[in-house]
Steps between C-alpha positions, in 0.01 A plus 500: 500500500495882502308523169204314648185721520289541812255243634206667320647392164543134603212254455675166547794376707637149458755354742633149452785267587470178308149359553423728795311807384278780622312732263352834603261679264257789485138408433390639164161610637599664830875553476546329837804280560441125539722195536415351161695181572288433810133523397510881476549551873494871587841663465680694772520835319758657731733199475469479121560872445797486736642215289481708181657797679785281629567355156525851355778578745722203417846601382857406570853465359556251216660162560775358280320166483167360618484300825513121494211371289176407676134544427412870527188649650353685204273802510303633205282812504246568224321823409146574384585452133657159561851638470764361736609791718772316688649153520776393738653185642619506861782290638680509832671836522431606142236580241506512121259704291328315214302609200151375413636192322667374815851562360748692713465870422786641704790419734473331834484747787588460866222577749547569868149364567253328269128567549289250693324288236317214673328255268197418714162669442435615856807725487324717239136468607266662750282188511354408840326171582129499590440610857367209703433554871569183698226578751243502218579143388218274623624165365750338264430186299747280317359410157565154361355291220290309753360814664581759766657458842474782751831587662519496880462842661869539589615404151243729337624784720857445374377513139311822572807659655719404204250659264487817711881525483521425128757711314544589133877453521605242243161476325488360146252473215263219604468386138868403503460265797416132452196448724470126430454314826434817699359479851163676515328675788190711552498782753157613618475844656263601778270670246472178299722603210755242383858510377643202313872426537749285311857430605790323330872476586705781343809283449700710749373355826188719519159503335301700247149608598216605270177654631164527323151613601167543326396794716803680648629759252841536665560126475376484140746778410786286632406172333765547230783492753667225701622611842771326699469314827807394701327178603194290422170676556367223726 
């Protein structure tokens, strides 16, 4: 895509294969990159600009025929005026340029290496989970319809350690998770502040975790995201 302008001219990048999609966009007010498809999580500027630079360098010899048909991974870049700056579909070992209508705009070309285009938000975001220090967790309660039950000390310590080690890898937009039937917990810190937790299975053997707090700004800032746990919280 040698005619593609630099990253400064791009305001939106859409990458999709079938129903899997990630959308990166510049905020209209600040110009900062966000992951628009994941609750506007902060974008990783260096990674996004490197993507645009890599796409500009794509070139290769033409192929006589396209590879065997399969669903392509499509990339669309849009400029400030809403004009499509570049549109391509990637298949194993080849890429085909497309015009703004989605129709093929040129021949298939052979590529020695296609750019890395993961379709999960954390690959394009600088988001970090709230920092929770295990030693500052005073107690953990399980919340049920009939009231609270304080977890034993050893079990509460395991919960605290899992929260301290929480990662943003694999996070998703919390609004896209079905929280029906979620397990609920309340973590009380040594200073008396509380963090409410909800967990549900993620359908892949792990769990989604959502954190909220009335008083902790860092936790409030992360309430729109669901983080992943490899196992049940407690």
